[in-house]
PLY file of the C-alpha trace (Angstrom):
ply
format ascii 1.0
element vertex 307
property float x
property float y
property float z
element edge 306
property int vertex1
property int vertex2
end_header
57.90 -101.97 -46.56
57.14 -104.22 -43.11
58.60 -100.89 -41.10
56.15 -98.53 -42.33
52.67 -100.12 -41.10
53.58 -99.21 -36.94
54.88 -95.65 -38.21
51.56 -95.51 -39.50
49.32 -96.45 -37.35
51.56 -94.45 -34.86
51.28 -91.33 -36.72
47.28 -91.96 -36.92
47.29 -92.82 -32.84
49.22 -89.06 -32.43
46.68 -87.41 -34.75
43.60 -88.79 -33.07
44.84 -88.30 -29.33
45.43 -84.33 -30.68
42.51 -83.89 -32.42
40.51 -85.27 -29.34
41.63 -82.52 -26.61
40.03 -79.67 -28.59
36.35 -81.80 -28.76
37.14 -82.75 -25.03
37.93 -79.06 -23.86
33.75 -77.61 -23.59
33.13 -81.01 -21.54
35.88 -80.97 -19.25
35.81 -76.77 -18.83
31.63 -77.22 -17.92
32.15 -79.92 -15.59
35.50 -77.84 -13.67
32.90 -74.44 -13.69
29.63 -76.20 -12.57
30.32 -78.64 -10.96
33.79 -79.25 -9.33
34.28 -75.58 -8.29
31.44 -75.14 -6.64
32.06 -79.03 -4.73
35.51 -76.95 -4.26
34.31 -73.83 -3.10
32.10 -75.52 -1.19
34.27 -77.67 0.78
36.49 -74.34 1.40
33.58 -72.73 3.13
32.72 -75.56 5.78
36.33 -74.83 6.63
36.53 -71.04 7.43
34.68 -69.00 10.23
31.10 -67.57 10.44
30.51 -63.91 9.67
27.96 -63.07 12.10
25.91 -60.28 9.45
26.26 -63.88 6.94
28.91 -65.11 4.84
32.49 -65.99 5.99
35.78 -64.69 7.42
38.84 -66.24 5.86
40.18 -67.90 8.95
40.70 -71.76 9.18
38.02 -73.28 11.86
36.30 -76.66 12.31
33.69 -75.06 14.15
30.99 -75.88 11.72
31.82 -80.14 11.53
32.29 -79.00 15.62
28.81 -77.94 15.46
27.16 -80.76 13.98
28.71 -83.96 15.88
29.54 -82.20 19.22
27.27 -80.83 21.83
28.88 -78.17 24.26
25.48 -76.63 25.38
24.34 -72.99 24.46
27.39 -71.13 26.01
29.96 -73.17 25.05
30.37 -74.27 29.08
28.83 -77.84 29.11
30.81 -81.08 28.88
30.83 -81.97 25.25
28.62 -84.78 24.47
27.28 -86.90 20.76
24.80 -83.24 18.91
22.27 -85.07 18.48
19.72 -82.55 17.01
21.43 -82.86 13.91
22.13 -86.60 13.60
18.32 -86.79 14.17
17.43 -85.02 10.67
19.57 -86.75 8.96
18.07 -90.18 10.27
14.87 -88.56 9.64
15.99 -87.13 6.17
17.32 -91.14 5.54
14.01 -92.56 7.22
12.01 -90.69 4.01
14.12 -91.30 1.66
14.02 -95.28 2.56
10.18 -94.91 2.52
9.69 -92.97 -0.34
12.19 -95.42 -2.03
10.04 -98.26 -0.93
7.02 -96.85 -2.00
8.17 -95.94 -5.87
9.97 -99.46 -6.48
6.31 -101.51 -4.89
4.74 -99.00 -7.38
7.32 -98.64 -10.21
8.63 -102.04 -10.80
4.72 -103.43 -12.03
4.09 -100.32 -13.83
7.35 -100.54 -15.60
6.78 -104.31 -16.35
3.02 -103.56 -17.54
4.74 -100.94 -20.39
7.30 -103.30 -20.73
5.05 -106.14 -21.56
2.74 -103.59 -24.23
2.88 -104.22 -28.26
5.89 -102.00 -29.43
3.55 -99.98 -31.12
1.81 -98.57 -27.51
5.05 -98.61 -25.60
6.01 -94.50 -26.46
2.67 -93.58 -24.77
2.50 -95.37 -22.02
6.17 -93.83 -21.57
4.72 -90.65 -22.40
2.10 -90.82 -20.19
4.62 -91.65 -17.40
6.61 -88.79 -18.27
4.65 -85.84 -19.71
3.72 -84.48 -15.72
7.53 -83.70 -15.39
7.72 -81.63 -18.29
5.95 -78.86 -15.68
8.79 -77.45 -12.91
8.96 -79.30 -9.35
7.77 -76.55 -7.43
4.77 -75.74 -9.80
4.19 -79.45 -8.62
4.60 -79.71 -5.56
2.50 -76.15 -4.67
-0.10 -78.51 -6.52
-0.14 -80.98 -4.31
0.03 -79.35 -1.42
-3.66 -77.02 -3.05
-4.73 -80.40 -3.94
-4.77 -82.23 -0.27
-4.87 -78.87 1.68
-8.30 -79.42 4.10
-11.03 -77.59 1.82
-9.02 -78.77 -1.36
-10.29 -81.14 -4.40
-9.40 -84.76 -2.81
-11.01 -83.59 0.96
-14.06 -82.96 -0.98
-14.30 -85.41 -3.11
-13.76 -88.16 0.18
-16.36 -85.75 1.76
-18.52 -85.83 -0.96
-18.88 -89.84 -1.21
-19.31 -90.21 2.42
-16.13 -92.18 3.00
-15.03 -89.13 5.62
-17.57 -87.07 7.93
-14.50 -84.24 8.35
-11.94 -82.68 6.17
-8.52 -85.05 6.70
-5.43 -82.64 8.08
-3.08 -84.31 5.42
-1.03 -80.82 5.23
2.25 -80.71 7.55
2.31 -84.46 8.28
4.59 -87.38 7.46
2.22 -88.87 4.72
2.08 -85.22 2.87
5.92 -85.26 2.68
6.04 -88.92 1.24
3.52 -88.30 -0.75
5.24 -85.54 -2.95
8.48 -87.06 -2.50
7.28 -90.16 -4.53
5.48 -87.85 -6.82
8.30 -86.44 -7.07
10.75 -89.12 -8.36
8.65 -92.36 -9.46
9.39 -91.56 -13.08
13.51 -91.66 -11.76
12.24 -95.91 -10.79
10.36 -96.98 -13.42
12.62 -95.48 -16.95
15.91 -97.83 -15.30
13.98 -100.86 -14.48
11.40 -100.34 -17.40
15.22 -99.95 -19.74
16.44 -103.50 -17.84
12.56 -105.43 -18.20
12.93 -104.23 -22.12
15.81 -106.40 -22.45
14.64 -109.37 -20.24
13.84 -112.40 -22.23
11.07 -113.97 -21.95
11.44 -117.58 -23.20
13.75 -117.39 -20.52
10.20 -116.95 -18.22
8.44 -119.27 -20.48
11.07 -122.76 -20.03
11.06 -122.53 -15.98
6.85 -122.21 -16.49
7.32 -125.83 -18.94
9.51 -127.26 -16.06
6.59 -126.50 -13.07
8.20 -123.23 -11.42
5.32 -121.29 -10.06
5.41 -117.28 -10.37
6.73 -116.52 -7.11
9.98 -118.47 -8.12
10.41 -117.14 -11.50
10.39 -113.84 -10.11
12.57 -114.32 -7.69
14.97 -116.96 -9.30
15.12 -115.82 -12.62
13.58 -112.39 -13.69
15.11 -109.85 -10.34
18.34 -111.08 -11.11
18.57 -110.03 -14.66
16.81 -106.81 -14.21
18.68 -106.21 -10.40
20.69 -103.61 -12.30
17.89 -101.41 -13.31
16.02 -101.63 -9.91
19.94 -100.64 -8.25
19.48 -97.89 -10.54
16.49 -96.73 -9.73
16.61 -96.78 -5.90
19.80 -94.59 -6.56
18.33 -92.16 -8.60
14.75 -91.80 -5.63
16.73 -91.64 -2.53
20.06 -89.99 -3.59
17.69 -86.66 -4.44
14.68 -87.49 -1.42
17.31 -87.22 0.84
18.82 -84.06 -0.08
14.99 -82.66 -0.93
14.01 -79.27 0.58
10.77 -79.06 -1.61
8.60 -81.33 0.01
9.91 -81.22 3.43
8.82 -77.09 3.54
6.00 -77.07 1.29
3.90 -80.00 2.94
5.91 -81.08 5.57
6.35 -78.21 8.16
8.71 -78.04 10.84
8.11 -81.36 12.75
8.75 -83.14 9.33
12.78 -81.05 8.87
14.94 -82.82 7.07
18.64 -82.40 5.56
17.73 -80.44 2.53
15.50 -77.77 4.59
18.69 -77.49 7.04
21.49 -76.94 4.40
18.95 -74.15 2.62
18.29 -72.62 5.61
22.07 -71.73 6.59
22.26 -69.69 3.02
18.78 -68.18 2.64
18.83 -66.37 6.26
20.42 -63.51 6.35
22.08 -64.19 9.63
22.61 -67.99 8.34
25.84 -69.72 8.76
27.38 -70.25 5.60
30.00 -72.54 6.53
27.70 -74.98 8.94
25.83 -75.32 5.80
28.62 -75.71 3.83
29.87 -78.75 6.26
26.18 -80.63 6.28
26.50 -80.41 2.75
29.89 -82.03 2.70
28.64 -84.22 5.06
25.82 -85.40 3.01
27.59 -85.76 -0.31
30.09 -87.81 1.49
27.31 -90.19 2.30
26.07 -90.24 -1.39
29.57 -91.56 -2.64
29.20 -93.42 -0.15
26.73 -95.49 -1.31
27.70 -94.61 -5.34
30.73 -96.34 -4.09
29.08 -99.52 -2.86
26.60 -99.46 -6.36
29.47 -99.99 -8.13
31.63 -102.75 -5.95
28.07 -104.75 -6.24
28.14 -104.33 -10.28
31.94 -105.08 -9.99
30.73 -108.07 -8.43
27.72 -109.17 -10.81
29.83 -108.67 -14.26
32.66 -110.67 -12.14
30.38 -113.36 -12.28
0 1
1 2
2 3
3 4
4 5
5 6
6 7
7 8
8 9
9 10
10 11
11 12
12 13
13 14
14 15
15 16
16 17
17 18
18 19
19 20
20 21
21 22
22 23
23 24
24 25
25 26
26 27
27 28
28 29
29 30
30 31
31 32
32 33
33 34
34 35
35 36
36 37
37 38
38 39
39 40
40 41
41 42
42 43
43 44
44 45
45 46
46 47
47 48
48 49
49 50
50 51
51 52
52 53
53 54
54 55
55 56
56 57
57 58
58 59
59 60
60 61
61 62
62 63
63 64
64 65
65 66
66 67
67 68
68 69
69 70
70 71
71 72
72 73
73 74
74 75
75 76
76 77
77 78
78 79
79 80
80 81
81 82
82 83
83 84
84 85
85 86
86 87
87 88
88 89
89 90
90 91
91 92
92 93
93 94
94 95
95 96
96 97
97 98
98 99
99 100
100 101
101 102
102 103
103 104
104 105
105 106
106 107
107 108
108 109
109 110
110 111
111 112
112 113
113 114
114 115
115 116
116 117
117 118
118 119
119 120
120 121
121 122
122 123
123 124
124 125
125 126
126 127
127 128
128 129
129 130
130 131
131 132
132 133
133 134
134 135
135 136
136 137
137 138
138 139
139 140
140 141
141 142
142 143
143 144
144 145
145 146
146 147
147 148
148 149
149 150
150 151
151 152
152 153
153 154
154 155
155 156
156 157
157 158
158 159
159 160
160 161
161 162
162 163
163 164
164 165
165 166
166 167
167 168
168 169
169 170
170 171
171 172
172 173
173 174
174 175
175 176
176 177
177 178
178 179
179 180
180 181
181 182
182 183
183 184
184 185
185 186
186 187
187 188
188 189
189 190
190 191
191 192
192 193
193 194
194 195
195 196
196 197
197 198
198 199
199 200
200 201
201 202
202 203
203 204
204 205
205 206
206 207
207 208
208 209
209 210
210 211
211 212
212 213
213 214
214 215
215 216
216 217
217 218
218 219
219 220
220 221
221 222
222 223
223 224
224 225
225 226
226 227
227 228
228 229
229 230
230 231
231 232
232 233
233 234
234 235
235 236
236 237
237 238
238 239
239 240
240 241
241 242
242 243
243 244
244 245
245 246
246 247
247 248
248 249
249 250
250 251
251 252
252 253
253 254
254 255
255 256
256 257
257 258
258 259
259 260
260 261
261 262
262 263
263 264
264 265
265 266
266 267
267 268
268 269
269 270
270 271
271 272
272 273
273 274
274 275
275 276
276 277
277 278
278 279
279 280
280 281
281 282
282 283
283 284
284 285
285 286
286 287
287 288
288 289
289 290
290 291
291 292
292 293
293 294
294 295
295 296
296 297
297 298
298 299
299 300
300 301
301 302
302 303
303 304
304 305
305 306
């Protein structure tokens, strides 16, 4: 009888493992078909040769990565130098994404704090108001925003009517329009993770610190922010990563002067004479940068948990 228990436990574990495989199979298929396969295809395409009419020639080549990093002149007869054209597009995309993330954080943190400190019966209503605009397709919302801020749009008409301006403001095809589009597109991605972190916050800690004559700034800096930091970091990643690869806001609101990396990738596959290997290479470079950010985040979270 004493030796029967391990055999029974081993049998149950074997049964559990055998039953787990068919249950996980649909998940594996979805991940494999819709995630791993497209990424693998992009990685392969980035090392192939460009076909002049669009598409690829199945011959190994590093020309796509060479085009991104190395400038050899228009006809390839100049000494190689660093190609700043595409690197500057990357830099502009990072700057735009960082600015959008900062704006979302400045507005999102107070918004999340406000919602989390409402009575439980009304929090759902506030969350509903935050998310209801995002039930509409992103393309429709971006086009609507363009209509709103155009020179003869409702915003300029309202400003002219109040006398704040004497002539319409040219906001379309500006950096401001791109920032507004990114901010409007991804603000809930900042609010919701911070709200989830603040909702779990023990507010008696703030009360105890106030009883010890700590100022509001000290309470925020020394108690609140360290505790809700995981939500802030998660929100920043959820805003920064899609903002860096966005193409709807730059294309519809920014124009050629505000070209971003997402627009560059889209252009390579959209045009009939596009460079598929180059578009794939840019995509892989962007994905590598995103993976580095995620690894740094995971490392930061591991250190926080170790403490």
